N, C-alpha and C positions, 0 to 999 in steps of 0.2 A: 143633744150634746155628745152622743156616743163617739163621734169621730174625733174628739179632742182629748184623748188620753195624754197626748203630748202636743206641743206646738213649738216649733223651733224656727230660727231665723229664716231658713230657706223656704219654709212654709208661708211666711208672710209674702215672699216674692212670688210663690206659686199662686197665692190668693189674687194677686194683681194680674196673673196670666194663667188662668186655669186651662187644663187640657181636657179634651174629650167630654166637655160638659160636666165634669166632676168639680163642683165648687167646694172650696174649703177656706173660708174666710171667717176667722173668729170675731172680727170686728162687725160682721154682718149677722152671724148666727147667735152669738151670745146675747145681745140685747133682745132678740126675738124669743129666746127660750132659756132664761136664766135658771140654772139648776138650784135646788135648795141648799146644796153644800158644794163648795169647791175646795179641792186639795191642791194647793199651789206651793211648789218648791221654789224658793227664791234664788235658784241656781243661776249663775252667770254662765251661759253656754261657752264652753272651752275657755273660760276666764276672760272672754273678749266681747260677748254679746249680752248685755243686760236686757231684761224685758222692756225697759223704757225705750230701747232702740228699735225693737221689731214688733212689739205689740202694746203700744201705749194705751190703745183703746181698752184692752183687757184690764189694765191697771186702773183706768178711770171707772170702769164698771165695778171693780172690787171696792174702790174707795166710796163710790156713791151708794151702792146697793147691798154691800156685805159688811159683816163685822168679823174681824179676826178674833179667834178664840184665844183667851188668855193662857190656857194650859197647853195649847198646841199651835205654834205660830204658822203652821202649814194649813190649818183648817179655817175656812171662812164660811159663815152661815148667812144666808140672805136675811136682811134686817126684818122683813115682814114675817118671816118664820120665827124669829126670836121674839118679836112683839106678840105673836099669837101664842107662843109658849108661856109667856108671862101674864096672860090674862086669866082672871078667875073663872 
């Protein structure tokens, strides 16, 4: 997931039409390699592009497989990692 330090609306368009064999589609890559922790800023790009509009697949993965940390709303930990941390 190293190539996803940021993902913006025009990148979703690029994902549908990649150039020179360089694929960058968070909807394909994230489910294949879910990181243990995601830092996600709920920023609406330029006040006009919410994540629901250009990367709903990302939000679906967050909801299904991650837990938002109560002390930091930007940090999401994969649920299986939380379960492992709470076992004796």
